Every structure is written in structure tokens, then in C-alpha cells.
C-alpha positions in Angstrom: 0.4 0.2 -0.1 2.7 2.0 0.9 4.4 2.0 -2.1 1.0 2.6 -4.1 0.6 5.3 -2.5 3.8 6.4 -3.1 3.2 5.6 -6.9 0.3 8.0 -6.5 1.7 10.9 -5.2 4.7 10.8 -7.9 2.2 10.7 -10.5 -0.2 13.7 -8.8 3.5 15.4 -8.5 4.9 15.1 -12.2 1.0 16.4 -13.8 1.2 18.9 -11.1 4.6 20.1 -12.2 3.7 19.7 -16.1 0.4 21.9 -15.8 2.6 24.4 -13.8 5.7 24.4 -16.5 2.8 25.0 -19.1 1.5 28.0 -17.2 5.1 29.2 -17.6 5.6 28.9 -20.9 2.4 30.7 -21.4 2.8 33.2 -19.1 6.4 34.5 -21.2 4.4 34.6 -24.7 1.8 36.8 -23.5 4.2 39.1 -21.2 4.8 42.4 -22.5 2.5 44.9 -24.9 -0.3 43.6 -26.9 1.8 43.9 -30.5 4.6 41.5 -29.3 2.2 38.6 -28.0 0.9 39.0 -32.0 4.4 39.0 -32.8 5.1 36.1 -30.9 2.1 34.2 -32.2 2.1 34.9 -35.6 5.7 33.8 -35.5 4.7 29.9 -33.7 1.8 29.8 -36.3 3.7 30.5 -39.9 6.8 28.1 -38.7 4.1 25.6 -37.2 5.8 25.8 -33.7 4.8 26.1 -30.6 4.2 29.2 -28.2 6.7 27.4 -25.6 10.0 27.2 -28.4 9.3 30.6 -29.9 9.9 31.6 -25.9 12.6 29.5 -25.6 14.3 31.5 -28.6 13.2 34.8 -27.3 15.5 33.6 -23.7 18.7 33.1 -25.5 18.4 37.0 -26.0 17.5 36.7 -29.6 15.3 39.6 -30.5 12.2 40.1 -31.5 13.0 40.5 -35.2 15.3 38.0 -35.0 13.3 35.1 -34.2 12.2 34.5 -37.3 15.4 34.1 -38.9 16.8 31.7 -36.5 13.1 29.7 -37.7 13.8 30.6 -41.2 17.3 29.4 -41.2 16.7 26.2 -38.8 13.8 24.8 -41.2 15.5 25.4 -44.8 18.9 23.3 -43.1 16.4 20.9 -41.6 18.0 21.6 -38.2 17.4 22.6 -34.6 16.9 26.3 -34.0 19.5 25.9 -31.2 23.0 24.4 -33.9 21.4 28.6 -35.6 21.8 29.8 -31.7 24.4 28.5 -31.1 26.2 29.6 -34.3 25.2 33.3 -33.7 26.2 33.3 -30.0 29.8 32.5 -31.3 29.4 35.8 -32.9 29.0 35.0 -36.9 27.1 37.0 -38.9 23.6 35.8 -40.6 24.7 35.7 -43.3 27.4 33.1 -42.6 25.3 31.4 -40.3 23.5 31.0 -43.7 25.9 30.2 -45.5 27.0 27.2 -43.3 24.0 25.5 -43.8 23.9 25.7 -46.9 21.8 28.6 -47.2 23.2 31.1 -50.1 21.3 34.6 -50.5 18.6 33.7 -53.5 16.5 31.8 -50.8 16.2 35.3 -49.2 14.4 37.1 -52.1 11.1 38.2 -52.5 9.7 39.4 -55.3 8.8 43.6 -54.7 8.9 46.2 -57.1 8.9 49.0 -55.0 12.3 49.8 -52.6 13.9 53.1 -53.4 14.1 55.5 -50.1 13.2 52.1 -47.6 15.6 49.8 -45.7 15.6 47.2 -48.7 17.6 49.5 -51.4 21.1 48.0 -49.6 19.3 44.2 -50.4 17.9 45.0 -53.6 20.6 46.9 -55.0 22.8 43.8 -54.8 20.2 41.5 -56.9 19.9 43.9 -59.4 23.8 44.4 -59.4 24.0 40.6 -59.7 23.2 38.8 -62.8 20.9 35.6 -61.1 23.3 33.0 -62.2 25.8 35.1 -59.5 23.6 35.7 -56.2 25.6 33.2 -54.9 28.6 35.8 -54.3 26.8 38.2 -52.5 26.9 38.9 -48.6 24.2 40.3 -47.3 24.6 42.2 -43.6 22.3 41.6 -40.6 20.1 43.9 -41.4 19.6 42.8 -44.6 19.0 39.4 -43.6 16.0 40.8 -40.6 14.5 43.0 -43.2 14.2 40.4 -46.3 12.6 37.3 -43.7 10.6 39.2 -42.2 9.2 40.6 -45.6 8.7 37.2 -46.3 7.4 36.0 -43.2 4.8 38.8 -42.2 3.4 39.4 -46.0 2.9 36.0 -45.8 1.3 35.4 -42.1 -0.6 38.2 -42.8 -1.9 37.7 -46.2 -1.0 40.9 -47.7 1.8 41.5 -50.6 5.3 42.0 -49.9 5.1 45.5 -51.5 2.8 46.8 -48.7 5.3 45.5 -46.0 8.3 47.4 -48.1 5.6 50.9 -47.9 5.2 50.4 -44.4 9.0 49.5 -43.5 9.7 52.9 -46.0 7.9 54.9 -43.1 9.3 53.6 -40.5 7.0 51.2 -39.1 8.9 48.1 -37.0 7.7 44.6 -37.7 5.5 44.4 -34.8 3.5 47.4 -35.7 2.8 46.3 -39.3 2.4 43.0 -38.0 0.0 44.0 -35.2 -1.8 46.1 -37.7 -2.9 42.8 -39.7 -3.4 40.9 -36.9 -6.4 38.4 -37.6 -8.2 39.2 -34.8 -8.7 42.6 -35.6 -11.8 43.4 -37.3 -11.1 45.5 -40.4 -14.1 48.3 -38.8 -12.2 48.0 -35.2 -8.7 47.5 -36.6 -8.5 51.1 -38.7 -10.2 53.3 -36.5 -8.6 55.9 -34.0 -10.6 57.2 -30.1 -12.8 59.0 -32.4 -14.3 56.3 -34.4 -12.5 57.9 -37.3 -11.3 55.7 -40.1 -7.4 56.1 -39.9 -6.3 54.0 -42.1 -1.7 53.4 -41.8 -1.1 56.7 -42.8 -2.9 60.7 -43.1 -2.4 61.2 -46.7 -3.7 57.4 -47.5 -6.2 56.1 -45.4 -7.4 52.7 -46.0 -5.6 49.4 -46.1 -2.2 49.5 -47.3 -1.5 49.1 -50.7 -5.8 49.6 -51.4 -4.6 52.9 -53.5 -1.5 51.0 -55.5 -3.5 48.8 -56.8 -7.6 49.5 -56.1 -9.2 47.6 -59.0 -6.2 45.9 -60.8 -7.4 42.1 -61.5 -4.3 41.0 -60.8 -3.4 41.7 -57.4 -6.4 39.8 -56.4 -8.3 36.4 -55.8 -11.6 35.5 -57.5 -12.7 36.7 -53.8 -11.4 39.6 -54.2 -8.2 39.7 -52.0 -5.1 40.6 -52.8 -2.8 38.0 -53.6 1.2 37.9 -54.2 3.8 36.0 -56.2 7.0 33.9 -54.2 10.4 33.9 -55.8 9.9 31.2 -58.9 6.4 32.6 -59.3 7.6 34.0 -62.8 10.2 32.4 -64.6 13.0 33.9 -65.5 12.3 36.8 -63.4 15.5 37.9 -61.8 14.7 40.3 -59.9 16.5 43.4 -62.1 
């Protein structure tokens, strides 16, 4: 009987420990401003990883906008994110980390139209300068890779075009801000209104949803349901971003 009682106590103790640990993970991922919370959740959903894994990466002092870079490289290389983080902690640049896993500059390319006077000018200047067959010789800065990975992540996870993300980045908005503005749980009629109930859009000059002013009725930028769609690299054979 004593043995049975000890087993019962042990099982109950393990169950309580698991529940507490799970609560701590959830508390960790939900701490902070709502925009950051949504950003973490969007990362988890996009890369198909549990919130606990996002929180583990965050606790390794990886900045918020670099968490997608860790997961992007890890999934492309089919390695554990821990391996990516360890190389980063050894002092390697994101370009060096990517190359060590056989991931070249071409993997970061996303097809965009307008990048002048935005944080993307440097990266796309490289893409334009080099013939596509020589993209492997490009060497991006950390900022370039962070911008390119988050461009893909934010646009695809929010179902907005990459050009919309680039435009907002050109206005100085962070990826957390952009993701927050497009968060799925926000109803459009509430998301885009200010404290007085006025429709505020993303900026004063272009009220409404980002990008609508660029292609308001262009069927090439909308699907059968009237929603915006966009092309990934590889959708247009021969399109090298030149």
C-alpha cells in the first residue's frame, strides 16, 4: 500500500509540475505589449512551432525581429534552432550562419516592385547588380537578412503583398507594428479607426488598407474573392529582380 501511495503521489506531482511549466511558458509568451504578443503568436503559427519554442528562443536574448531568422534558417537547413542560435552566439553574422548550413542569398529573395528609399534598397541593389546566376556571391548584412526574412514572414502570414510591407517599412514602421495592424483577430472596421471612431488607415495621406491605393481595382493583384494576392520568387520564370 505504501508503494502504491508513493506512486500516486509521484504521478500527481508530475502532473502538477507539467501544468505549472505549461502555465509558465504561456505567461512568458504573453508578457509585454499586445503587439509583441501577436508577433510571437504569428511567428509560431507561420513556422508551425509551439509558443513554448518561440519563448525558448526569445529567452536566449534573440531580438524579436530576429526570432523569424532563427526559425527560417533552422527549417531550411532541417536542423534544430538551437544549432542556429549557438553559431550566432559564437559571433557569426546571419549571412555566415546561413552559408554554414548551405543557405545562399537566393533563399532570401522575395519579388517586390518598389523598394527605393526604404530599408530594402541595399539588399535589392545587390540583387539588381548581380546576374541571378551569381547571386551566390552576394553577402548581406545582418539588417538585410532580418528585413528580408521578416518581409516574407509578415507578408505571407498576414496575406498582404510584400510591396505593402516594404512601403510601411519605408515609413519607419517596425515589423511588430505592421503585424499588429494586420492581426487576424482584429475586425477591419475596428482596427482602422482611431479613438474618435474615425477611419485612420495606416497613414494620413493614404487612408484605408495598405496597398489599396496602389492597386484598387487591378485584377492582377486580387484573387477570385477580391482579396490581394502576391507572387513568390519562382512564380515568374526568368524573373530575376533585375
